[in-house]
N, C-alpha and C positions, 0 to 999 in steps of 0.2 A: 570681464576685467574686475581688477580686483577693489574692493571696495573701498579701503584708501585713496580712490582717484577722485573720491566723491565728495571731499573737501574743497575742491577750488570751486572760482565760477564756472559757468557751463557755456557751452555751444549757444551762440542765437542766431537764429533764422530771420535777415532783415526785411526778406522778398521774399514771397513765390517764383517758382517760374512760373514763365509765360504760355505755360501750359498747363497751368493750374488756374488760369484764368480768372485771377484772385488780383484785385489792388494790394499795392506794398503794404505789407504788415511791421507791426512791429516784435520786436524780440523778447525771449522770454528771461527775467531777472527770477531765479527763485532766490528765497532767501535763508541764511543768510547772502550778501551778496560777494562778500569778500570771503573766503575758504582755508585760509591757509594762515591767517595771524588774529588776532582779536584786532578792531575797531571799533572805538566809541565817537560820540558827538558828532556826528557827520556833517559836515559842511559842502551842498554841493553846488558847483558854480559851471554856468557853459561861456566857455571859451573858441570862440571859434565854432566847430563842427560835431564838437566834444564836450562831456561833461567832465568835469572835474572833481574828485571829490576828499577833502582833505579831513580827515577826522583824528581825533588822539588814540594813542596806539598802549590799548593795555599790558600789561605786563605783568608778572608776580616779581613784586620788590626784590634786588638782588641783594640790598644791605638790611631790609627789615622784614622778610616775608612775613614769618608771624604778625604782623600786624594786623595783616589782611586788610588792606586800605588799599585804596587807587594808588598803581604806582604808574607813570607813564616817562618814559626818557625823552624818546624824540619824536617826529612826524613823519608819516611816508604820504604820498600823494599815489592817487588813481586817477585812471582815464578810460574812458568809456565813448565808444559812437553808438550804442545800443544798450545800455542799462546796467549789462548783465556781463559779457566779458571785459572782464576789470583789468588793464595791464598796472603794474606795481612797478612806479618811476625810482623805486629807492626813497630811502632816508633823504630826504631835504632841509631838516632842522634837527639839530640835536643839543641837549642842556648843556652839552660840555663847550657848545659855541656861542653860546651867547653871554657875554662877558658880563652882564650885571644877575645871572643869575643864580641859584642854590645848584652848583654841577653835582650835590648828591642829593638832592629834593624831588626826583622823581615828579616832578608837577607839573609839565607840558601838558597844559589839559584843552579846553576846547579849543582848534584858531577856527580860522577865516581866512580868506583870500581875495582880493579882489584886484581887477584890471584898473590900473589911472592912465593917462599919456602915457601907453607904451610899455610901463612895465608895471611887475607883476608885485603886493604889498601883501605879505604873508601876517596876521595879525594875529598876535598868541599870547596866552598867561604863564608865568610860571612863576615859580616862589623865588624871594629878592634873596641874594646873598647877603647882605648890609643888614636887615633887619628883617622882623617879621611882617607874614604877609604876603600878599599876589602884585608884581605890576604888570602891566600888559606893551609887551614892545613890538617892534615892527620889523620884519627883515624884506629886501626887495632883490630881484631877481628880471630877468632880460624877458623870462619865458615862464608859462603856470608850471613848469618841473624844476626850475630851478635854474644853475644854482643861487642859494638865498643867500643873501648878505645880512647878518642883523645887526641894527644899530647900536650904538655904544651902552645906551640908556633907555630906560622905559621911558614911555609917555609921561611928560610932566603933568598932574594933576590927574591923573589915572590910578587909582589899587582898587581892584577886584579880576574877575576870572570871563570866562567865556564874551570876547568880542564877537559884536557882530560891525558892519560897514554895511549902512544903506546909501545905497549910490540913486539921487532923485532924479527924474526923467526931466526936472529944470537943472540938471547940472548940482546940484548940491551935494555933500557927502556928510552922512551924520553915523557917529561912532555908538552902538548899543555897549552896557556892558553892565555885569551882573556883579554885587557885593552885599552880604548881609541880609540876604532876604528880598533884597530887593533890584531895579533895573534903573536905571541911571543912561543917559541921551547928550550929546554935545556935538555940535558944529563941527567939519575937522577944517584947519585952514588947506589951501589949494597942495601946498606939501606934500600932505598928508603927512607931517611929522609933528605935529602939534593942533594941541585944540583952538579953533576962534571964537568961542566961549566957555562960559562959569558952565560945568557940567548942572543937568538937573533932574532930579530925581522925579518918572513916570507917577502922575497920580493917578486916580480913579480904577486902579487894578483892583483883584479882591483882594480880602485877608490870608495870610499864607505864605510861606517858600516859594521863591520863585528865583528862577536862573534861566541862564542858557538862551537868552533874548533872539531872535531873529526875526529883523524886517524886513518889510519888501513893498513893495506898491503894485499894485495892478488897478486898470480902470479909473486913475486918480485916488485912488483910495490906499493910503496906509495901512499895511497890516502888524502888527506885534504879536509875536507869536512868544512861548514861552512854558519851559516845564513848572509846573503847578504842583504843589502841596493843599490838597483841600480840604483835607481831615486832620484832626494831633495823631502825631506817632504815623501819619500816611505814608504813600507812596506817590512815584510823580505823574501826573496824568499829561498830556497834552494842551494846551490853552489857550486864548487868543482874543485881543483887543483889537477895534479898526477906529480910523480917525481921517477925517480930511487933511491933517497937516503931522510930517514927521515926527515931531515934538511934542504933539496933543493940541489939546485934550484927546483921549483916548476911551472908549467905550467897550467893556469889555461886553464880547458875545459869548461865551461858552466852550467847549469844550472839542478838540478835534478829534482826540483819542483818550480813552477811558486810561485809569493805572493796571496794569501788567495782574492779571489775574493769577498767576504765581509771586508775587509781591517781589520780584524786581525791584530796587529801589530808586531805580533812575530811569527819566527819558531823555532826548537829547536829540534837537532834529534841525533840519533846513529843509526850506520849499523850492521848488524850481520849474520854470518851464520849459520844455525841451520840447522839438517840431510839435508843436501845439498843444500838448499835453503836459500837466501838471502831476508833479512827483510829491510826495514826501517822503524823506531820507528821515529815519530813527534807527535807535537801538535797543537791544534786547541779548539777556546774555544765553543766547542760545548754544552755545559751546559750555556752555559753565554753569548748569544749572546750579550747581550747589555752592556760586562760589558770584555774588552779583557785581561784583566789579570788574569783570572783565565781560567785557560786553560786545557783540557784532552787529554791523550795520546791514539795514533792512530798507526796503524802498518799497512804498505802496503806490498805484493810484490816488487823486485827490479832485475832488470837484468842487464847485460850487453852486449855489444858488442864485437862482435871476436875481436877489435883491443885493448880492456879493459877499451872503457869508457864507460857512466854510461847510460842507457838507462831512460829518464824523466820518473817519475811517477805522475801519476794523482792521486791524494787522492781520495778514496772513504770512504762510508758509510760503503759498503756491507763488507770488510775487505778482510780474506785472508780464504783460503780452502775450505773443503763440510762441509755440515750442514745436519746432521739427520735429516728425514724427520717428526720425532714419538717429535722432541722438539717443543718450541713454535718459530715460525719461523717467525722473527717480520720484516716483509715486507716492514715498515720504513725506515731500513736500506739496502733498495734495492740495485739493481745492475744496471736498469734502470728506467725512468717516462716518461710520458710523457709529452709534453712541456708545457702543460696547464693543469690544473684539476689538478692535484697530489703534493702532498706536505708531508715532515715529519715536524710536529709540535709539539713544547713539550705538557705534557699536563699539565703543572700547571708550569707556568714560575717563582711562587715562591718556588715549590718543583722539581727542575730539576733535581734530580737524579729519579726522577718517569719516567721518561724517554719523550718518542715520541710514535704518533701514524703516523699511514698514514690518512692523509683528502685526500678525491675527492670529488671530484665535477664532474658534468655529462658528461659521457665517460671518466672522468680518468682513467689511467692506471700505473699498475708498473711492473716490473720482477725481481725476486728474483734468482738468478743463483748458480747453482752446490748445489743441492738438494738430496743427496740419501736416495735412498728406497730401504729398504729392501723388501722381498718376503710377499706378502698376507698383503698388508696395504689396505685396503678396508674402511674407515671410515674416513669423512675429518669434523674437528671442525673449527668455525670459531668467535673469539669474538669481536663484529664490536657492534657500534651505531650509530643513522640515526636520523637528524631531520624530515623528512617524509619516509613513505612506500618505501622501495628502495630494490634494488637487485643488487648482485656484483654477475660475472661469473668468475670460476676458471679452467685454464688453466694448463695443463703437459703436457711440451715441445708446440706443436702447438696442443693439443688436447681439447677440451673443457670440461671438467670431472661433473661440477658442477655448478648451478644457486642456489642463497641463497639467501632469503626477508629476510629484514631487517626489524623489524616494530620498528615504531618512537618512540622513546625513549631518556632521555636526561644519564641513565648510561649502561654500555657495558653491552650485555648478549652472553651468548655461544649458539651453535649449532650445531649439529652433521646432519650431513646428509651420509647415506652410497656410496658408489660408486663404481665403478666397479676395482677390485683389482689391479692397479698400476704396470706394470713391474719393476721388480728389476732393479735399473742400477741408473746414475744419470741424474736427469733432471733440464730442469729449469721449474720454477711456474710462471704464472700472474693472475693477479688481474685486473677486470674491473667494476667501476661501471654504471653499463648497464638502472637503473632505479632510478631515484632520483636524490638531487642536493648538497647534502651535507653526507657524511658518514665520519665515521672514525674507522678505520680497526687498531684493536689492533696487533693480532694475528694469526696463522692460524697453524692445526696439522696435522697431520695423523696417522692413528693407526690400528690395527686389530680387527679382531672378535673379540665379547667379549666371555671371559672363562662362562660357566654355573656356578653358584653359587651354595653353598650348599645348601640342606635344612634342612639337621638335624645333627649337632652336631654330636662330638665324646663318647661325654656323652649318645646322646640314639643308636649309629650305632656301638660304639668300633673301628668306623676306622677314620683312619688320614693319611692327604695329605701330602706323600713321595715329598716333590719341586725337590731335590736335583736328584730321578730318573726321574724324568718326564723330567729336566735337560742334561738327558742322560749316568747319572753317574751308576755306579755299587754299589750295595749291600756292596761288599767286600770294595769300596775305599768308601763309605760313611761311612760304620761303623768304618773303618779304622781312614775317618776324624775327624767323631767326638770323637771317643775314644782320636785320639791325642791333639784336643784342651782338653779334658775332663784334660790327665794327665798334659797339660801345667797349667794348672791353677789350678790344685792341689796338683803336685808332681815335676814340672817341676825347674827351676832355678831362675823365676820370680813368684811362685805358694805363693798362700794367704792363702793356709791351712796350720795351723801346729799342728802338733800332743803334746799334754802335758802328760808323763807317761804312763801309761799302756791302760788310761779309755779317757783322756781329748783330745779334740782338739777344734780350733777355727778360724776362718776367719777374716782375717785380713787388713784392709783399710790400704797398705803401706805407701802410702804417705804422710798421717795423723796419723799415727802411733797408732792406734787405734783399736777396736774390736766392730762391730754394731749392732744391731740387723738386722737391715737392711740384712749385710753381712751372719750373723750366721744363719738367714730365709730362705736366698737365697742356701745358703749351702746346709741346710737340705733338701729344695723341690729337688735341683740336685742331690741327696748323694739316694732321694727316686726315682725317676727316673732311677737312675742310678743303683737301685737296689744295693745301700752299705749301709746296714746295720748300717758295723761298723762305716766307717763315721757318719750317722746321729746319730747314739748314742753319739760317743765322743761329738758334737757340741751339743747336747741336753744335756748332763751333764757337758759341762764348761757351759755354761747358765743358769743351774739350782743352778749351784756352787756358782757363781760370778755378775751374771747380775741380777736375781730372786733378789726384794725387798722386803725386810722382815720386814721395818719399819713404819709404819703408817706416810704418810698419802696414800703412793703408794704401800702398800703391794698386793704383787702379779703382781703386773706389771714387766715389763724386764726392767732394766735400758739400755738407747739405746748406750750409750758410753761409754767406760772401754778403760783403758791400758790393754796393754797385761798380764798384772800380776793377774789380777782383779778388780784392784780397778778402781773405779766407775769416771770416766770425769763428766759424768751429772747423777742429780740423778731425771731424770724423763725418761717417754715411749717413742716412737714414731708408730704410729697405725700401719705403713706399717708392722713392725717389727713382733708385732703380729698377725695380717692378714694372712702371710706366715706361720708363726710358725702353726696357727690354720689349715690351707691345707694340709700341708704338714704333719702334724703328724696325719691328718684324711687320708691321703692316705699311712703312716706306720701303722696304726693301719687295715686298708684294709686289703695291703701285707703281714706284718708279723706278723700279731696277735698283742695279748696284755698280753702275756704270758711267756715275753723269760725277765721278771726282768723289765720292763717299760711297763705301760701300759699309751699307747701313746692318747687312747682314752676319757681317764681321765683326763690327763692335757692339752688335745684339749677342751673336757666340761669348764675347770674350765675357761680357756683362752676367751670362747663366752660367758659364765657369766659377765667377765667383758665388753664386746663386749656390751654386750644390756643393764647391768644393772650398771655398775661400780663397786666399793669395796665401798659403801657405803658413804665414806668419802667424804662432800661438795668441795674439791680441786681435787679429782679423778674421772673425768666424764667417761661416757661410752666411747669404744671405737668407736660407732658408736650413731652421733649424734639421740635422739630419735626423736625428732621433726622433722627433715631432713630425718632423714633415710641414709644419708652420713658417709661415715667415718670423723673421726675426723686429723689433721694433728698430733695432742697430745691430750689426752685424759684429760689432767692436763694444766691448765692456761690459756694464751691467743691463744697458739694452738688448743682449743676446739672450737671455734671460726667460724673456719676457716675450709678448708679442700685442699689436694692436686691431682689433676686432676688424675697423676701417678698412685694411690692409687687406683683409680678404679679398680678392677678386679671384673663384677659380676658374672663372671663365676664361682667364687671363694665363692660365696652366694651359686650359684647353687648346689656346693659340701656340703656345710653343711646343706643347707635341706636335702640330701640325702640319706647322713652317719654319721650329728654327732647324733642323735637318742636319743636328748632328749625335743623334745617336741615343739623346735620352727621354724618349716620346714615354718611355713609360714610367720614370722618375715624376714626371710632368705630370702625368694622370695621375700617379699617387698622389703627388702636393695638391690636387684638382679636390680628387676624394677627401683626404686627410681635412682640407680646410671646410668643407662644407660638413662633415662633422663637427669641429669645431665650431662654427656659428651655430650649429643646436644648443651646446652647451653655456655660451657665452651671453645668451641673448635671454631677458624674463619673458617666459612662455604669458604671462599675463600684461605685461607693459608690451613688450616687444622694444625694450629700451634696452641697451648695452651699455658697461661699461668704456671710456674713454683705452685703459689698457688694462690687461687681464694675465694671467699664469696660463701655461700653455692648457692646462686643463680646464678653462673657459671661466674660472674664477676670477675676482676681481683682486688684483692687484693686492702682494701683501709686500712690500719691500723690505732692506733690511733696516733696523730702526734709526740707522742714521741719515735714510735719507728718506726725506718728506715730499708724498707723494698722494697725501688722500684722495684730492680733487678728481687725481685720472682715477679714480672707482664709480664715478658717476659718468652719467648723459653729458657730453659736453663736445666742444666745436669738433676732434676727431670724429667724433659717434655718428656727428650729423650726417654723414657717407653713409652710413648704411644703407637704410633705403633705396640709396640710388645701387649700390653696389648690388643691391642682392636683386632689381629690377636689372642690373647688368645681363646677371647671371641668368636669370628668367629669360630673359633678352637673346642671348646669346647661344646658350646650351641647353637649358630648357632639363637641368638632371636632375632638378629635387622638387619640381611643380608642386607636389600637395605643401611640403611645408614650407615654401617660399611662398605660397598665396595664400596661408594663415597667418605667416609672417607679416605680408605689407597687409591684411585686412584688420589685424590686431594694429600694428604701429600707425595707421591709418584713424581708426578705431580711439585711439588715445586721444591724437590732438584734437582731431574732431570734437570729442568730448569737455575737452581745455577751452576751447573755444576757435571754432580756423581761423578767425582774424585777429586773436589775440594770446594764443600756448605762447609762451616762453621760449627760451633754447636751453637752457640747464635743467636736469632733473637727475635726482638720485634715480636707480633702477629701478626703486618699488614705485615711483609716481611722483615721490614728493618732491619739491622744488630744490635745488641745489644750496647746501646752507650758506657758500660764499661763492658769488659770483667770478668768474675768471675775468681781470682784466682785457680789454680791447682799445689796443691805441692809447694806455693809459686813462680808460674808462670805464670802469667793471659797471658790471647793469645787468639783469635777465632784461634780453628783448626779444622782438619778433623777427627773427632774423631772416630776412630773402635767402639765404644760403641753408637754411632749415627748409624754408616752404620752398624750394625747389628740390630738394633731397624727395621729400614725402610727395612732391607733385611726380615724380620718376615712379615712387611705387603706383602710382595706377597703371600701368603696364601690369601689372602682377592682380590687383589687387580684386574682387569682383563685385564689391559691393557698388551701391548706388553712388558712397558717399567719395569715390576715386575722381569720379568730374568735378566734386567741389576743390577737389586739392590742385589737379590740372587747369581749372578755370584761373583759380589764386594765383597760378604763374604765368600765366599767357598777359594777366592782367598786371603783373608784379613791375615795379622800377626798382634797379637797386639806388637809393639816392640816402641823402646821411639822416639819421634819426634826430630828433629833439636837441637833443643833448650834445648834438658834434660829433656823435661816434657814425661812423663811417670806413666799410670796408668795402674797396672797388675790387681788392684782390679773391679772398678766399669768396665772399658772396658772389662775387663778381662770375668768379671762374663755374661753380657749383650753380649756377643760375644760366649760363651758358650751357653747360653738359648736358639739364636738364631738359632743355630746349630742343638738344639734338638728339637727345632717349624721346621727347615725347612728339617730334615728326619724324623720326622712324629712319634719323639721318645718321644714329652712332651706329655703327656697322661693324662683323668683321671685315677686313678688307682683306681676299684671296688673291690672290698674285693672278697679276692679268686685270686686277678691277679701278 
C-alpha cells in the first residue's frame, strides 16, 4: 500500500475473537484521529452509543493568506463508535448560512453541541457583521449530524468565543464562554434561546490569559477546565479548577497538560466519558509543524485520583486502545523511541495528509505497544525503503522474530517473511535498524498462512465455494438468510420489484423514480439463479413491451431508463444492461428450455448480433468495440468511445462462448481475454481502486473540453462493483488466478486500513477521498454504503488473507436501512447486497443445460 493511504483514520478492532480467549477490548486511536483535513478546538459529546466530535475547521484564508492567522469558514461533525474510525458527516454549518455573521470573516471558532428535549443545539462563535467583536449563536437540528438551522440573531447579552454548555444532574444548564482573557458563566433558560440571569465572571482562577472553557460534572463535583497561558509571552497549557457549584466559587487545582515543547501557541480540549473510560480530546499542529494556526485533533486517556483531582496527561502519538496485528501498524505513531536515531517525519511537507514514516538511523529503535494477535499469525510484511543496504530486526515482546533486509531504493517496497506462529494475546512490538544508516519504515503487519487458490472455476468443476459454511454457519441458517434478503429486495416493505397486471413486472430505482436496464437485467439474473421463472418472465415481458426501441437509429436496443409507466426517459441504451440480459437469457434457456412461450436463446442471439455488429445504423455501434474488443459505455454517441471498468465480466463471455450456439465462440473468448488484460491496466496496483470510466487503454477518461466528467475519474458508485465482478470471474472461470488474488488482497487491505466499519464509498484512485461527493437521492455525502460492504465481502471468495473473513462477517450482519441523514438506497445497495449473499453462499452459479 502506498504511503498516501496513511493520512486517514485507521481500522479499529473492538473485540478479539472467542478463540483469543480474552475479554472485549477497546480500539486503536492513533494521533491525530482526523487525517484528511485540519481539525481543532474539539468538543466531544456522547449521544446514544456513539461519540460525536464537533471541531473547528482550520484552513488557509482564501481572502488574506498573507495574514497567517486563524481562518475557519465552516463546521464538520464526525462520529465514531470506537474513537478511531471517524465518519465525516460533512459540513453542518457554513459562515454564509448565519444571518448575523460576517460572511467573509472566517471566524467560525470553537463550537459545542448538546441535546435538549430531543433537539440538538450547536453553539458557535463568529465575527459579527454589524460591528467589531464576536457573538455566540445557536443552530438547531433534529439529529446530531444536522441539518442545523441557525437562529436569526446571536444570543443577547453574550459577546465572546468558545461556548460550552454544562448540563447538570439537577436538570439545569449553564453557558460558559471566553472573552478578554477571562471566563464568564450564566444559567440558560429552558428554551435554550436566552440567558436566565446576568452573566458572571468566574473568580478564583490564576492570572494570565484564559479561554476555551469546558465544564463537566463528576461524582457531584464540577470541573472547569481551560487553556491557560501561565508565562508572559508563553503558550497555552490545559488547566482546571473544581467547585461544588456550577457557578463557583472554583478552586484552582493545576495542570492537565503542559505547554507544547515545540511552542505551538494554542491548545483546546474537551473531556468525555465513554464506555467507562475518560478521554481528553485536544489539538496540536501535527500536520503543520511550521504554522501553528492549522491544528489537528488528538485523543488520549484521562484518569482521576481518589480525591477527584485529575492526573496530568502526557500527550502521545500512539493514542488509545488496542491495535489489531493484521492492520498496517504505523510505527511512526510509536509508544517509545530511542533517544537518538529515530523520529517520525512527514513524507511530504507539501502534502501533509500523506502522513509520516519512521526514520531510523544506525541502531535507532521504536516500540509500539498493545498489539492484539489472533491465533496462527505467521507472516510478517514490512513496507520500507533505505539509502543503502540495511536490515531491521523485529521483536514481539522480548523475543526477536525476524530480521529483514532492505535493498537500497528511493521508493517503498513490501517484503513478506514467514515467522513462527505468534502466541495469541496482547504484545508490544519493536523495530531496530541493525545495519545501514538511513531507513524509512512505513508500516508492518501480520497475517496467517494463505489459503490455497482454486485451479479450476465452477464452469469446469460445477463446484462453488460456500464461504458462509466455512465460517461455521449451518446450511439451514444460510438458506434462511439468503431467502430473507431475497424477500426483502423483491417483496418486503422496501422492495424494488413491482408486478403489473397478470404478466408484467419491473425493478425500480426508487430514489430516482425510474426503471433501468441495469436493474431489470440484475433482476433477471437473480430470478434465474433463484429458479423464479415467474419473476424472470414478467421482467422480460415488461422490458420488451416498454424498453425495447423499435425506431431507427437505435432499433433493437433497450432504452436504459424509463418511467414506471413505460415512458422513455432516455432514447439510448447502456451496454451493461444488455450484457447481463444476454447472460441471464442463456441461463434461462439452459434451465427452462425455449418451449414455454418464450424463446430465451433467440433473444440472447439477437442481442449478441448487436454486441458484435450493431444494428447497421451509423449512430448505433456494436455493444463491444470491434477494435479493442472491449464493452462500450453506450453503443451510441460519445459513450461508444470509452468504457466502464465495472462493465467488465470476462466470465460472461465464456458463458456466451459455451452456450450461445451462434458460431462466434472464438469472438467471445477473445472478448474475455481482452477484458482481463484491460482490468490489469485500469486498476491502481497500490490501492486496487479504479475510476468509474476510462479510455480503452485503461487510463482515466479524458473527455472533450465541452463535457464535464471529472468525477468519473474517481472510484465511485459504478466502481463499487469491481470487487464482486473479479470474484465472479475467479469463481466461474478461474482464468487469471494470481492477479485476481493480488487484487482481492489489496482492495480488502485498502479498506481494512481505512477502518472496516468506517471507510467511505468515494475515493480518488490514489486513495485520497473524492473531492466532491456525488449526490444520491438529493443527499450528497461520503457514506459507509451497504453496496460497497457487499462487493468487498464478495472479494473474500478470492482473497487468501485472514481479513477476508471480517469482510464476509460484515455482510452477514449487514442491514440495508436508512442513514441518519435520511439517505436510503433500496435499489443499488439492496441488489448488490443480494448478489453478494448469493456469491458467498455458493448459490451464484453458471447454469448449464439441464440444471
